[in-house]
N, C-alpha and C positions, 0 to 999 in steps of 0.2 A: 527344508528338505524339498527336493523336485518331486512333483506328481508322477506316478508311474507312467511311462510312455512320453513324458515331456523331455525336452533337450534340457541338458545341464546347463546351469547358470554360469559356471566358470570352467574354464578348462586349464589344469595344472600344467604349466610350462614355464620355461625360463624367459619370462616377459620382462618389461622394464621394471617392474617391482622386484623380482628376484635378481636383477641384475644390479639393482641399487643405483639406478641411472640418475637420479637427482644429485648425486654426491661424488665428490671427488676422491674421498677415502672410504674404500669399501672393505668389507671383510667377509669371507666365507671359508668352507671347510673342504678339505681333499679335493679329489679330483674333479668331480662334478661341480663343486663350489668354484674350483679354479676356472673351469670352462665357462661358468656363468659370469662371475664378477670381472674377470680379466679381459673379457671382450671389449674392444676399443681403449683398453687401459694404455697408458704411457709406461708403466713399469708394473711388474709383478713381483711381490715380496713375499717369499715362500719361508714360512716359519716352522723349523723342526728343530727343537731344543735339545731333545734326546733321541738321535744324536747328530744328524747330518749337518745342521747348520753349524753346531758347536765344533765338529771336526773341520769344517771349512774355515771357521774362524782361527782355530789352533794352528792349521796348516799355514794360513796366510801370516800369521804373526811370525812364522818362521821363514818368510820369504817364498814359500813354495806355491805353485800353480796347482789348481784343483780341477779335474775334468769331471763332472757329474755324468753318470752312466746309468742305463737301465738295470734294474735289479735282476739277478739270475740270468742275465744274457750270456749266452756262450761265446759271443764274439768279443767280450770285455778284455780277455787276454791278448787277442790280436790288436785291438785298438789301443791298449797300452803300450805293446811293442812298437807299433807304428810311431807313437808319440813319445817314445823313450821315457816311459813313466812306469813308476811302480803301481801295481794293482793293489788296493786295499780288499781284503776278504771280509768275512762276516767275523763277528767277535770270537766265536769258538774255534776259529781256525788257527789262532795263534798269529804272532807277527803283526805286520801292519794291517790294521782292520778298521771297521767303522766303530772305532773306540778313540775318543779323544785323547786319553792317556797314551795309546799306541802310538800316535802322532806326535805327541809332545815328546816321547822318550826315543823316537827313531834316531839312529845315529846320524843318518843324512836324510834330507827331505826336499826334493827340488820340483818333481812333478808327479802327481798321484791321480790315478783314476779312482774315483770313489762312488760305487754304486751304493744305493740304499733303496728299500721298498718304499719309501714315502718322500722325503724331501728331495732325493736326488732324481727320482722318477718325475716329480713335478717340474723341477727345475729344466730337465731335459726336454720334457714335452712342452712346457710354455715357451721355450726358447724359439720354437717355431711359430708362436702366435703372438708374441708380445715384443716390442722393440728392446725392452731391458727387462732382465730378471736379476733380482737380488736374493742372497741366502742369508736369513737373519736368524740370530739366537739371542740370549740375553747378553753375551759378550760384546757383540757389535751392534746392539740395538740403537744406541745413541749416534754412533759413528754413521750407521746407514742412513738414519733419519737426517742428520746434517747434510751427507753427501746428496740425498734427494732434494732437500730444500735448497741446497746452493746450486745445483746442476740442472734442475728441472723447472719448467714455469710455474708460476703460482697456482695455475689452474690445471695443472697436470693430473691425471687420473692415476691414483695408486691403488692397486688391488691388492690387498693383504690377503695371504693365503695360509691358514693354520693347517699344517699338514696333517696332525693326528696319527693315530696307530691303526692297527687292524685287529679286527677279531679273527679267530681262527677259520671262520667261513670266508675272509677276505673283505668284509664290509668295514665301513669306516668306524673306528672308535674315537670319538673327541677326546682329546687329552689335554688336561688342564695346562700342563707346561707349556704347550703351544699357544693356548690362550693368553697365559702370563707374557710369554715372549712377543706375541702380537701386540699386546697392550703396552709393553715397554717401548716398541717401535713407534706405535701411534703417539705414545706420550711424548716420544722424542720429536715426532713432526711438530705437535702442538708446541712444544718448547722452542723449536727452531722457527716458529712463526708461519707455518704453511697453512694459511686461510684461518677462517673460524671453524673451531672444532664442534661447535654447537650443532646438534642434529636439527635438521630442518633449515638450515642457512643456505638454502639453494645450491648451485654447483660449488659453492665455496665451503660447504659443510662437510662433516663426517657422518656417514651412516650411523644409526643407532647401534648396529652390529659392532662398529669400530669403537663408539664411544663406551659400550658396555666391556669391551675387552680392556680398554684404558683403566677402566673402574676396577677391573679385576687385578691389574697389575699393581694400581696404587694401593689396593687392599694387602696385596701379597708382599710387596716390596720389603716391609720392615722385617719379615721373617722368611725371606726368599729362599736360602738355603734349607731351612726346615720344610718349607713347602715342596720344594723338589725331591728332598729325601724321603717324604712321607706320601707323595703322590703315587698312584698305581705304578705309572711307569718307572719312577725313582725306585720304589721298593722291588719291583721286577728285576731292575739292574743290579741293584745291591745284592740282592738274593742270589743272582748268578755269579757274584764276585767282581762286578764293576762299579762298586761305589764311588770310586775316584772319578769316574766319568760323570757322575751326578755332581760332584763337587766342582769340578771344572765348569760344567754347565751353568753353575750357580754364579760364575764371576762375572756380575753384572758390570757393563760399560768398561771392562779393562782393556778391551782392544781399541785401537784407533784405526783400524783398517775396515773399510766397507767392502763388502763381497759382491761385486757386480760381474754378471756373466758377459763376456764378450768373445765373440768367436769361438764359443763352446768352452771357454775356461775361465774359471775364476782367478784373478791376479790381485795382488795388494794394492789397494787404492787409498 
């Protein structure tokens, strides 16, 4: 502890340590984490399993284009009209919504504006800061990892952002489903041969935060559906009548499409 009146030994800031600069594969949480680890990254990978990322994946499987948008922004309706797109609302509004089941059941689905308080907000914000942004869930984790490994240089910096949820006061609530989803993507990178995943391997290594997420996924994988059903977010959705959304989110690697944001829209790749 510093003596009274002395200068502090350390200043808390987003310095090189917090940015995980020695590593090419990094991981942090929410808006502040995204701003920190995505600085200088070649791609930001936003993981929101329940449910933005899963919604994007389901829509892309149907051949639709998805526009991420800010949550509760009054301009969303005009934006959707200009882009000849349907506007997805909150789950409790009925119809097309931030529910993977609603997107899967829609009679037609071509262009969708999809606001959400976490994943969509992050994708929308990061698009102005990072050359590439991906939306990842369990359904497309391996496909996106394969796309990154095939299309970016071996030393490309990948900033994985676990979106998390919100407490009633708006602060970040880390959500285990997003840590599992992030770990699934990171495990896919390792399987695809991106660098050496061991922490401490210079610029070709994975940050300990990324390695830990991969370990969480590997532990959860044998009972993945059960983990999603019984985690806090899964039980919250099931209690509100959206258990099917949780089941869809647990469809590990069933999609062949990576969700890469280009010109403000996700298209099937």
